[in-house]
C-alpha positions as CSV (number, residue, x, y, z in Angstrom):
1,M,271.9,-156.9,34.7
2,V,273.7,-154.6,32.1
3,T,276.7,-153.1,31.9
4,P,277.8,-149.0,31.7
5,R,277.7,-149.4,27.9
6,V,273.9,-150.0,28.0
7,V,273.6,-147.0,30.5
8,S,275.5,-145.1,27.7
9,L,273.6,-146.0,25.0
10,F,270.1,-145.1,26.8
11,E,271.4,-141.7,27.4
12,R,272.6,-141.4,23.7
13,L,269.2,-142.0,22.6
14,S,267.3,-139.7,25.2
15,L,265.7,-143.0,27.1
16,Q,266.6,-142.0,30.5
17,Q,262.8,-141.5,31.4
18,E,262.0,-144.9,29.9
19,V,264.2,-146.8,32.6
20,Q,266.0,-146.6,35.8
21,F,269.4,-148.1,36.4
22,I,270.1,-149.3,39.6
23,P,273.9,-149.6,40.6
24,A,274.8,-153.4,41.6
25,R,278.0,-155.4,42.3
26,V,278.9,-158.7,40.8
27,E,280.8,-161.1,43.1
28,G,284.2,-161.5,41.4
29,H,283.8,-158.5,38.9
30,T,285.4,-155.2,39.7
31,E,283.5,-153.3,36.9
32,P,280.2,-151.7,37.6
33,Y,277.0,-153.3,36.7
34,F,273.3,-152.2,36.6
35,I,270.3,-153.5,37.1
36,L,267.8,-152.4,34.2
37,N,264.4,-151.4,35.4
38,A,261.7,-150.7,32.7
39,L,259.6,-147.8,34.0
40,R,256.5,-148.4,32.0
41,V,254.4,-151.7,32.4
42,L,251.6,-151.9,29.3
43,R,248.7,-154.0,29.2
44,C,249.7,-155.3,25.8
45,I,249.8,-159.3,25.9
46,D,247.7,-160.4,22.7
47,E,246.3,-163.3,24.5
48,A,244.7,-164.5,21.3
49,R,247.6,-165.0,19.3
50,C,249.9,-166.6,22.3
51,E,250.3,-170.2,21.9
52,E,249.1,-170.6,25.4
53,V,247.7,-168.7,28.4
54,R,246.7,-169.6,31.7
55,F,245.4,-167.7,34.7
56,W,245.3,-168.1,38.4
57,E,241.9,-169.5,39.4
58,P,240.4,-169.8,43.0
59,R,241.0,-173.6,42.8
60,H,244.8,-172.7,43.0
61,G,244.7,-171.5,46.4
62,V,246.4,-168.4,45.9
63,P,243.5,-165.5,46.0
64,E,245.6,-162.5,45.6
65,K,246.6,-163.9,42.2
66,V,243.2,-164.8,40.7
67,G,242.8,-163.4,37.3
68,Q,246.4,-162.8,36.9
69,Y,248.8,-164.7,34.0
70,R,249.7,-167.9,35.5
71,N,251.5,-168.8,32.2
72,V,252.5,-167.3,28.9
73,V,253.8,-169.6,26.1
74,G,254.9,-167.9,22.7
75,L,254.4,-164.6,24.0
76,K,252.5,-161.9,21.5
77,V,252.2,-158.2,22.0
78,D,249.3,-156.0,20.4
79,P,251.2,-153.3,18.7
80,A,248.2,-151.0,18.9
81,K,248.6,-151.4,22.7
82,M,252.3,-150.3,22.7
83,G,252.1,-146.7,21.2
84,D,255.3,-145.3,20.8
85,T,257.0,-146.9,24.0
86,P,260.4,-147.8,23.3
87,I,260.9,-150.4,26.1
88,S,258.5,-151.6,28.5
89,R,257.2,-154.7,30.4
90,P,253.9,-156.5,29.7
91,W,251.7,-156.4,32.6
92,G,251.1,-159.5,34.3
93,W,254.6,-161.2,33.2
94,S,257.4,-159.7,34.4
95,G,259.7,-161.7,32.8
96,A,259.6,-160.3,29.3
97,L,260.9,-156.9,28.5
98,I,259.8,-155.5,25.1
99,V,261.7,-153.3,22.6
100,T,260.6,-151.5,19.6
101,E,262.5,-152.6,16.5
102,G,264.4,-149.2,16.4
103,L,265.8,-150.1,19.9
104,K,266.7,-153.6,19.0
105,Q,268.8,-152.3,16.0
106,A,270.5,-149.8,18.2
107,M,271.4,-152.4,20.9
108,E,272.7,-155.0,18.0
109,H,274.5,-152.1,16.1
110,E,276.4,-151.2,19.5
111,G,277.6,-154.9,19.7
112,L,276.0,-155.4,23.1
113,T,275.8,-159.3,23.9
114,G,273.9,-161.6,26.3
115,L,270.9,-160.3,24.7
116,R,268.1,-162.7,23.0
117,F,265.6,-161.1,20.7
118,T,262.5,-163.0,19.5
119,D,259.6,-161.6,17.7
120,A,256.4,-160.9,19.5
């Protein structure tokens, strides 16, 4: 969930093609909010550098997930697989949102709060 300030920043940075902003209402709040949906999903997880990577296996009883990530601890990405994409989600691990250093700095300079950045 993001505020119009985030939408405005992305517009100023000409990143409208990278994300989708879906209007949302937050109970108890009158101001508008948006769900930020990163449109690019990249196979960029550097499994060898992560602390731990576990995959779904047949023994887990969920055949449609076999071979997909079950758990990723200490997520690391391969910068070579990112290209010049400013914002994306890693394939198979949708809980993370990956941004470039430049976008991170722009968000911090804007004074946006509620963000937690970690090196990946």
